C-alpha positions, 0 to 999 in steps of 0.5 A: 347550830344554835340561833342567833339570839333576837335583837331588842327591840325597843316598844314605843312607849317602854322609856315613856312608862320608864320615865313616869316610873323614875320620876316617882320612885327614882327619889326612893331609889336614888337614896338606897344607890347612895346609901348603897355605894356608901356602905361599899366605899364609906372614904368616898369624896366626890370634888367640882360638884358645883360643875354640874348644872342642875338644870338643863342639857348636859353630858358627863364624860367619865373614865370607865374603871369598873362596872360600879361606875354607875353607880359611883356617878349616879350618887355623886350627881344630885340630879337624874341622868340619862344612860347608853347601856350595851344591848345585850344587857337588856335581854337579861330578866335581871338587869334588863328592866333594872336599868331600862327604868334607871333611865338607860336605853341601848346602844350596840358597841360596836358599830355606828349606831345611828338610834341611840346617836339620836336618842341623845341628841334627843335626850340633850335638847329636851335640857336632861343629863346624860353621861357617855362612858367614851372609852365605851367599855370597861378597861381591864387594868382600871388605866384609861383606854382612849376614847371613841367619837361618840360622845364628841359626835353629840355634844358636837350636834348637840351644842351642849358642853360636856363635864370631864370627870376622872374616878379613881379607885371603885376597881379595889371595890368591884374589879373587872370583871367581877359582879359582887362589891368588896367594902373597902376603906380605900380611898375612893374619889370622883371629880367633875373638871370644868366643862368643856366647850367645842363652839370655837370649832365650829369654823372646821370642817365636820372631820376635823372639829370632830377630830379636835374636840375628840383629843380636847375631852381625851386631854379633858378625862385625863386630866380630871383623873390626874386630880381624882388619883391625887386626892386619894393621897390627901 
């Protein structure tokens, strides 16, 4: 019987060191990522960037149609962002250091990862930008599925607004379960919707707050996806 793999353990200063390196080399790497994304998807258009503040806490929640979503979103936003990544990705000798440099921290997607939730809340309270894919996994069909409650829990606790984002077409460039992109002139669109707030839910019991906030967020992301799809036809 094979032994269970050792779980990823976060070293005390690992992300502090990663952040220092990212501040130094991040702008150069960001330009490289934008160049690669543009080479793979030359027919890319981004709308709604005005809805993302250049400073201060912001939580961005896109749909998740492809493994190409993170570089696509990163190249579409003109500010540093933090990310959550599945814990097993950090065990890969190539992927682990790369995503750690790219300000990514581990999360257990199959369970309530309280440490990851606290990390998100801490980052937002310090005025950072954070990206969470509320579906929790890439959609096998490219169509948006139901969302998990983690994103709204974080937004409610940190008292921040969420910018919903819709992505359309990137699954044609990097299809489900593939790792090598297929450069194409197929239209790829990203739309950032207007920030949504949950301040009006403060009078509700905690569970009801989460339920209403989740419904509101899912509707906002679906609306952003529809805008992105409509923009594909233009």
